[in-house]
N, C-alpha and C positions, 0 to 999 in steps of 0.2 A: 813575756809570752814564750811558751815552750811548744815545740813541735812533738806531737804524740806519734804521728805517722804522716806520710805525705798528704798534704791538704787537710790535716786534722790538727787543731791547735788547742792548747790549754791557755786560757787568758788568766793573767795574774791579778786582774782587777778585783776578783771575787775574794781575795785574801784567804779566808778559811773555808770558803765555798767555791767549788770548782765550776767554771764557766767554759764551755767548749764551743769551738767554731769548726764547722765542716765547710770547707771552701770548694766550690765547684765553679765551672765555667759559667753556668747559668745563674749563679748567685750563692749566697752564704746562708747557712742555717746555724742559729745559735741554740745551744742547749743550756737553759737557765740563765739568770741575769744577776745573781747576787743580791745583796741588800740594796735598799733605796740609796739614791745618790751616786750610783756607779755608772750611769749611762755614758757620760762624757769620757770617763776612764776607759770603758769598753771600746768606744769608737776610736779613741786615740790609739789604743793597742792595735785595733784592726787596721788602722792607717799604716802601721809599720809593715804590713804585708800588702799594701796598696788596695785595701778594701775600703770603699766609700760607704757612707750611710745608706745610700740608695741600692747598694749591692746586697744588703741584708734583706732577704726575701721571706724568711720564716724564723720565728722564735718559739721554741718548744720549752714548756715548763714541765719538769718532771713531777712536781707536786706543788701544792699551793702554800707551803711555808714561806714566810716573808724573807728568809735569808736566801731563798732560791728565786723568788718572784718579785723581789722588792723594786727592781729597776725596770720591770716589764712595761709599765705604762709610759715611762719616759722614753724608753727605747722605741716603742711603737710610734710615739709622737715624732721622734727624730728620723726614723727609717721608713715608716709606713709599711712595715713588714706585717705579715699575718702572724697572729699570736695563737698558739695552740696549747691545750691542756686537756686531760681526760675529763669526760663529762661528770664524773663523780666529784671532782675537785673544782669544777667550773664556778659554782656559786661562791665558794670560799675565795677564789682568786679575785672575783669581781666585788668582793665585800658584801655579798648578799646573804652569806651564812657565816656562822662563827667557826673558827678552826677548832678541832677537837682539843679539849683541855689535857695537858700533861697529867700523868698519873702519879708522878713522884715529885718530891720536894725540889730536887735539883732542877727538874724541868720547869716547875712552877716559878722558881726564882729567875731562871733564864728568860722565861716568857714575860715576866714582869719587867725585866730590864729592856727587852726588845720592844715591848709595847710602849715604854716611856722614852726610849732613846732612838728608836728607828721609826721614823714616820712612814707608814705604809700608805701609798696612794694607789688604789686599785685601778686597773685599766677599765676603760668604758665598755669594752667588749672583747670576746675571745671566741675561738672556734673550738667546739667540743670534739674530742677524739674518743674513739673506742678501738677495739682490737682490730677491726677491719679498715680502719681509717687510712687514708692516703694523704700525704702532705704534698701539695702541688709543687712540682719542680724537684721533688726529692722522693719520687715514687718507689725507689728501691729500698728506702729505709723502712723497717718494720716497727710499728708501734706495738709494744708488748705490755699489757697490763701486769703490774707487779705490786698489787695492793698489800696493805698491812701497815706500812709506815703512815700512810694516809689512805683513805678509801680509793682515791684515784691516782695513786702513784703509778708511773709508767717508766719503762726502759725503752731505749731506742737501739735497735739492732742494725748495724751496717755489716751485712754478710760479706759483701765484696771486700771490704777492708778488714774483716774479721775483728770488729770492734763492737763491744757492748757498752753503752752509756746507761748506767743503772740508777742515777740519782742517789737517794739515800736508802734504796733497798738493800744495798751492801756498802759497808765502809772498809777502808783500808788504813788502819792506824799502825804506825811503826812497823810496817811490812807484814802485818797480820790481817788477813781478811776476816771480817766478822759480819754478822747480820746487822740490821739497823739499830740505831740507838734506842734502847728501851724507854728512855725518859721522854721521848717524843713520838713513840710509835703507838698507834691506836689499837692495833690487833697483832700481837706478837706471833700468835699461831699462824695467822694468815701471812704474816711477813716471812716466816720461815718457809712456808709453802712457796712463796715467791722466790726465795733464794734457791729452793730446789728446782723451780722452773728455769731459772737462769742457768743453773748448773747443768741442765739438760740440753742447753744450746751448744752449738759448735763455734767457738771463737777463741782467739788468742789474747787479745788486749781488752782489759777491763778498765773502764773509766768511771770511777765512782764520783758521787757528789761531794764526798769528804775524803781527804787524804790523797795520797799519790796514786797515779795510775799504774797498772801492772802491764808491762809491755808484752810479756809472754807468760803463758800458763794461767791466764785469768780464769778460764773455765775449771781447771783442776783445783785452783784455789777455792773456788766457790763450793765444789764438792767436798773439799777438806773441812769446810765449816761444820759438817755434821759429825 
């Protein structure tokens, strides 16, 4: 576990996918859950900062890809937290709709591997979010639709902490901020519009779903993508 800012942590259970915890007096909010089978690892990490399963009050999924939502069902069972996702990705999260198919060979190969080696168990239910949604207990956090990577991709903006959690709308690989991975992005034109939207916000710290977080200059880095 690594501390991003006071009361904001990056959990290392996700391995190549970032899982974040916002710790408040009234409870904990998780952003993404990693692949399937990581629920116990996540809760063990949280116990290192004296967070019990019952302290987790909300789990927000930035988009319905199984590497971000894979342990959502198990975590809900163990914590009884509310599970949230944008309304346009809801049916994909619940297993009621197919995920968009990758357009490139590399994406198709990776999807084949994940389908056969990552068992995705969809949650029974989740709460649909939109732009005006409020997450109970975390009313200060703003839900920002950032579609393109998936139809319902979202970012979470903590203006007080000056932190933006962007899921896979933006990546940071080898210290270079880029847009989403084209191999798994449904609409690249829309995705770049979302990058522009993120760049128009005022924040210091950028917490992407892939790669390392940027402590300072996150907004400037987003603008530099263009």
